[in-house]
N, C-alpha and C positions, 0 to 999 in steps of 0.2 A: 226945486226943493229936493234935498238929498235925504235918503232914508238910511237910518242907522240899522245896520244888520246885526244879528245875534252875534256874529264872530267879532265884529268891531267893538260891540259892547263889552264882551268878554275881554277882548284885548286890553281894553282901558284898565282893567283890574290886575293885569299882570305885573306892571311895574309902577313906580312912583318916581317923580322928578325930585332933585335935591331940595328946592324950595319948599315943595309940598311936604317932603319928609321932616324939614326942619319946623314947619308949621304945625305937623301932627305931634311931634314930640314935645313942643312947647305947651300945646293944648293939654297933652297928658300931664305934664308938670303942673299946669294951672289946676286941673281938676284934683290932683293930690293935695295941693296947697289949700284949695277951698274946702276940701274935706277934712282939713286940720291934720295934715300929714298922715293920711290914711285911715283915720277913724278906728284905730285899734286893730287894723289888719296885721298880718305877720310880716309884712314888708317893714324894712327900717327906714328907707329913704328912697326918693325919685328925684332926680335932677338932671337938668340939661347940662351937658359939659361942652363948652365952645372950643372949636378947633380952628386955629388961624389959618389952616391950609385947606379946609374944606367945610362940608356941613358939619354942625354940631352933632353930638351923640347923646343918647338917653341912657343914664346910669340907674339901675334899680338894684338895690341891695336888701337881703334879708338874712336873718339867722338861720343856720342849720342846726337842727336838734341832733346833738351827738350823744346825748345821755345813753348809758347802756340799758338795755331792756333785759328783764329777767328771762333766763332760759332754763330749760329742763334737760340740757344736754348731759349733765354730769349727776348721775344719781348718787344720793348719799349712801355711804358704806354702813353697813349694820354696826351698831355699837353696843358693847356690853354695858349692862347697868353699873357695874363696879367702876367702869372707866369713864362713865358719863361726866361725872363731877369734875374730873381732872381735864377733860377735853372740852368743857363748856366754853372757856375763854378763847381756845384755839378755833373752835367751831364758829364762835361769833365773828372773830377776825376773818375767817375764810368767807363768811356769808356777807360781808359788807361789800358794797361796789367799790370798783377802783376809784382812787381819788382823782378828781378832776384837776387839770393842769391850770384852770381859771382862764383858759383862752378859748373862747367860743369860735366856732367856724362861721364865717360870713361868706355868703355866696354873692358875688357881683356880677350882675349881667349887664354887659354893655351892647346897646342896640346901635350899630354903626351902619352908615349909608355906604353901599357898594357902588361906585360910578361904573364899574365894568358890567355888573349884572342888573344895576338899576332897581335894587331891592334892598330892604334892611337885611343885616346879618348880625346874628347873635353870637357874641363872645363871652366866655364865662371864666372867671377866675375865683380861686378859693384862698381866703386868709386862714392860716392855721389849720389846714386840713388834718384829720385824724390820721394817726400813723398807719402805713400800709393800706391806705384806703384807695378805692377805685371810683372814678367819677360816675361810672355807669351804676355802681351800687349805691353811691350817695344820692344821685339826682334823677336817674332814669327810671321810670316805672317799668315793671317787667313787660307790659303790654307794648312798649316802644323800643325795647333794647334791640330787637333784631333789625328794625329799620335804621337804627343809628349806628349800627356796628359795621354796616357795609355800604360802600359807595352807591350801590344800586338800589338803596332803600327809597322810600317814598319821600323822605325829607332830605336826603343827603347825609353823609357820614359825620358823626361827631368825632373830631380828631384835633390833635395838638398843633398849634401854629404860633407865629409872632402876632401880637396884637398890633393892628394897623397904626394905633395912636400912641401907645405907651412902649411898643416894642418889646414887651416882656412876654413870656410864654402864656399862652390861653388856650382854651379849648373853644372850638367854634363849630357850628352846624354849617357845612358847605352850602352856599346858596345855588348850587347848580339845579336843584329841583324846585326851588321856591316859586318861580313864576308859573310852573306847571301846577303846583299845589294851590296857588291863588286862583288860578283859573277854575280849578275843580271845586272850590268852595263858593263861587259866584253864583248867587241866587238867580234862577231863571226870571223872576219877577222883575229884576233890574235891568232886562235887556232894553237899550235905548237910553240908558242913563248911568251915572257914575257916582259912586260915593265920594265924600271928601277925604282929605288926608287922615283925619282922625279916624274915620270908618275903615279906611285901608289899614292903618296901624293896628286897629283893634282885631281885624281879621287875620292879620299876620300874626298877631300874639296868639290868637286862638289856634292857628295852624302850628306854630313852631313851639311856643311856650310850654304847653303841657308836657311835652317830651322830656323836658329837663327841669321840671319843677317850678316852672314860671306861669303860674295861673293868676289872671288878674282878679283881685278880691271883688266880690259882688257889688259892695257899695261904691268902689272906685269905678267900675264899669257902669254903674247907674249914673254917677256924677258926669261921667264922660258922655254919656248919651244925652244929657241935658245941654252940653255946651253947643254953641252955634258958631261954626267957623265962617 
């Protein structure tokens, strides 16, 4: 009879195989559908996209709120009472927010399997990004920016590359530190066992997602915990 060592148990949490990855993302899509497409969450869509050359990918999309917020950067100039009436219309125009182009920014997150690293990899594209915008300012919380701007960070750098499926430019979090991160979040109470594909995917999302604005809605996470693979 063999004994499972702590090292071996943690090792099983580092990677995921292609068939398990496909099973996990399909379970994720089922949970979304059973929740009636998110149940009012900020996400727009969750779907599995088939790839004839390899494992499918999971595509999650959500709207990015790009409405301008009020600022106090520009103090109002003092105004004489005699000129107030003449300037009322002009002041009103200046106080109105800029007109929207009518095109909202959609953030598309593609979770793609990497056969080289044997882990999921997150690719990000933006439709109609705001002019002169920076992806770190749009998506990355201040608490995560340092670790995503340098290759030596705890997650791997967020950088621009070619999307492995579409071939179009996309941002991605380099997977060089993913296995190490997955090992770090393995619970000591699970020594001797292994979670299923869905549990692996949820842990991976908890590790990578919050750094780029991809946090699983509570109701969706609860629905996934009820699924049995």
